[in-house]
C-alpha positions as CSV (number, residue, x, y, z in Angstrom):
1,X,57.8,128.7,129.7
2,X,56.7,125.2,130.7
3,X,58.7,122.9,132.9
4,X,59.5,119.5,131.6
5,X,57.6,118.0,134.5
6,X,54.4,119.6,133.4
7,X,54.5,118.0,129.9
8,X,52.3,114.9,129.9
9,X,54.0,111.7,129.2
10,X,52.7,109.8,126.2
11,X,52.3,106.1,126.5
12,X,52.9,105.5,122.8
13,X,56.1,104.0,121.5
14,X,58.2,105.5,118.9
15,X,57.6,104.4,115.3
16,X,60.1,102.2,113.8
17,X,62.3,103.9,111.2
18,X,62.1,102.8,107.7
19,X,65.3,101.1,106.6
20,X,67.0,102.7,103.6
21,X,68.1,100.5,100.8
22,X,71.8,100.7,100.2
23,X,72.7,102.4,96.9
24,X,74.4,99.9,94.8
25,X,77.2,101.4,92.7
26,X,78.7,99.6,89.8
27,X,81.3,97.2,91.0
28,X,84.8,98.3,90.2
29,X,87.2,95.6,89.5
30,X,89.7,95.4,92.3
31,X,93.3,94.5,91.8
32,X,93.9,90.9,92.8
33,X,97.7,90.1,93.1
34,X,96.9,86.4,92.7
35,X,95.5,86.9,89.2
36,X,97.8,87.6,86.2
37,X,97.5,91.0,84.5
38,X,95.6,91.0,81.2
39,X,98.1,92.9,79.0
40,X,99.7,91.9,75.7
41,X,103.4,92.2,75.3
42,X,102.9,95.0,72.7
43,X,100.9,97.0,75.2
44,X,103.6,96.7,77.8
45,X,106.3,97.8,75.3
46,X,104.2,100.8,74.2
47,X,103.9,101.8,77.8
48,X,107.7,101.5,78.4
49,X,108.4,103.5,75.3
50,X,106.0,106.3,76.5
51,X,107.9,106.4,79.8
52,X,111.2,106.6,77.9
53,X,110.0,109.7,76.0
54,X,109.6,111.6,79.3
55,X,112.3,113.6,81.1
56,X,115.5,111.8,81.7
57,X,118.0,112.8,84.4
58,X,121.4,111.3,84.7
59,X,122.1,109.7,88.1
60,X,124.7,112.4,89.0
61,X,122.0,115.1,88.5
62,X,119.5,113.2,90.6
63,X,122.1,112.9,93.4
64,X,122.9,116.6,93.1
65,X,119.1,117.5,93.3
66,X,118.6,115.3,96.3
67,X,121.6,116.9,98.1
68,X,120.5,120.4,97.4
69,X,117.0,119.5,98.6
70,X,118.4,118.0,101.8
71,X,120.5,121.0,102.4
72,X,117.6,123.4,101.9
73,X,115.3,121.2,104.1
74,X,117.9,121.0,107.0
75,X,118.3,124.8,106.7
76,X,114.6,125.4,107.4
77,X,114.7,123.5,110.7
């Protein structure tokens, strides 16, 4: 085994590393709150009607589910 002090020191400098080019990905449009949304009124109404077709819970049932969840959550502590 050689000691580090026995290894001859080289007077050459390290080579400069090649810089990598950044991979450019396609620019995704970011949401800008200052620009209006590009929807038609018909598209908005279609989306609202799709939401209305989903499950609907009366407010009393929602409150009951929340209370039961809170009770079970507090019981686990």
